[in-house]
N, C-alpha and C positions, 0 to 999 in steps of 0.2 A: 560556545555559546547554545545554548538551547532557546529554540525553538518556541516560541509560547502565543495565544491569543494575540491578535493583531497585527504581527512581524508581520512582515510580505516574504514565499518563498526567496531562497536564493535559482541563478540558476544554473539550468541545472544540462543533464547527457542521460535521459538512457538508455535500454535499447530493448528492442522488442516483437518477436517475431513477422515477417511480414509472409505477403505469399511470394516474394521475391530474397527472401532469407530475410539478417537483422538489418535491420531498419533500426533508425534514430529515431529518439524522439526528445526532444529540447519542452526546455520547463514550459516555458511564455508558449507556446506554440499548445500546449496541454494545459492549463491554468488560465491563461486571457480571454478575457473575458464571458468566465463556463465558472461554474457552481459545479466545486470535487466535488468526491469522493473518496478521503485516499488512504487508505488503511497498510502497513506495514507487521510481517510477521520475520520471527527475525531465518527462517527458513522452511521454504520449497519442501512440500514430503512429512517435514517436520508431523508427529503425532500432534496435539494441539491443533497449529495451525491448520491440516489438512481435513481435518479430520472436525474441527468446531467453526476457529474463525471464521473460516472462507466460505464456508459451507453455507453459512447464517447469510455471507452479500448473495450470491447466486441468490438462497431461496426470497429473498430483499427484495432482487434486484427492481425488477418492475413497483414495488411500491416507494423505494427512494426513489425514486429517477420519476412518480409520479409527486411527484415532492419538491421542484425544479432540480431535480440532479441533473447533471452533462453527461458526465460522466463519471463512472467507480472501478479505481483501479488500484490493484494493488503493485507494490513496491515490494524485493526480500533484494540481501546479500549475497544475488543469488545470478548465475552466467543464462544469462540470453534463452541459451537448449535445456536448457532445468525450467525455464521458466514456461520452454510451449511443453513440457510434455507435462511438469504441472498443471495446468491449460488443460489437452487435451485428458487426460486423466480424472481431474476433480468433474468434467462434463461442461464446464462453468460455460461454452460456447463464445460469445460475442460479447454476454453481461458485465463479464468484467473486463479492463483490461492488464493486464499482463509486466510489469515494469522490472527488468532486468539492472538491478543496483550494480555492480559483479567489483569493482571494485570500490564500493560503500560512500563515494565521493559527495551522492545527494544526502545521505543516511552522518555522515561526520561533519558534510555545509549546516546542517538544522542540531544538531546537539544529543544523534538519537544511539550512536550508537555503542553496541554492549558489548561485554568483554567476555563471550566464551570458549571459551580456550580450552575450562575444563570437564567441557562436555564434545572438548576430538574439534572446534566446529570455529573454531574463530574467534575474527571481526563478523561483527553478525550487528544486526536494528534490532534494537526494542520494538514491539509488541503495540503500535499506538495505531487509532484512525482520528485523523481530522475529517474536516469538512473546507472547504476554498471555495471563495467568491474570488475569482478576478487576480489570483496571486495570490490572495490575502489571506491566513486560518483565523477561521470565527470561532469553529471549537475543537480543540484535542482533546483526545482519553485518551491514555493512557497508564500500557499495566502496572500494576506495583509490585504486586505476583507473576516469578514463570509455571506458566505451566495454566494459567489464566486468556484469558477470553473474553472477561462482561461489560468490561466496562471501552474497550475498545471492538465489541460487538456492535451485527446490523443488528440489535434493536435498540441498545443504548446511538449509534445515534440517527435513525431513527428520531425517537423521543427527543434530539438536538436538533433536529430540520425545520 
C-alpha cells in the first residue's frame, strides 16, 4: 500500500548520528505533536539529490520553519555513516535532520520503494516530500520523472504550507 494524504505514518525506526555515535529515532518521537516536512531522496550524494533537492531545503529552512514547521528531515536508503558524511559535506548543519533508512523498512512500509538495480543502486526510495502533522500526512508530492526535484522541492512544499 502506498501512503496517501490523510494516512497516519507507520511506526518505524531510523538511525541518525549523535555525539555518541549512531542513535535510533522512532517515528513516534519524531512526528507526535509536531509539524514535520519529510523529504526522501534515492541516494545521498547522487547528482539531483546533492546538487538540487537538498540545497533548496537548506536554503529555505528558516522560511519553512517560520510557517510553523517544527522539523525538516531527509530520509534515504543509506547507512547512518553515509548520511552523516552527506550532512557534513552539504553544510546543512542542524537545519535538516538526516535519517538513515538503511534496510528500507520505512520506505517499504509506506510503499515508496524504487528498484534502482538498473543503475547499480539496488532498492532505494522514490523522491518525494510530505508534510506530516501529528503523524498524519497532510500533503504528499511524489516525483514522476527520474532526475527531477520539482514537485518535491522546497518551493513546492513552501506553497503547500
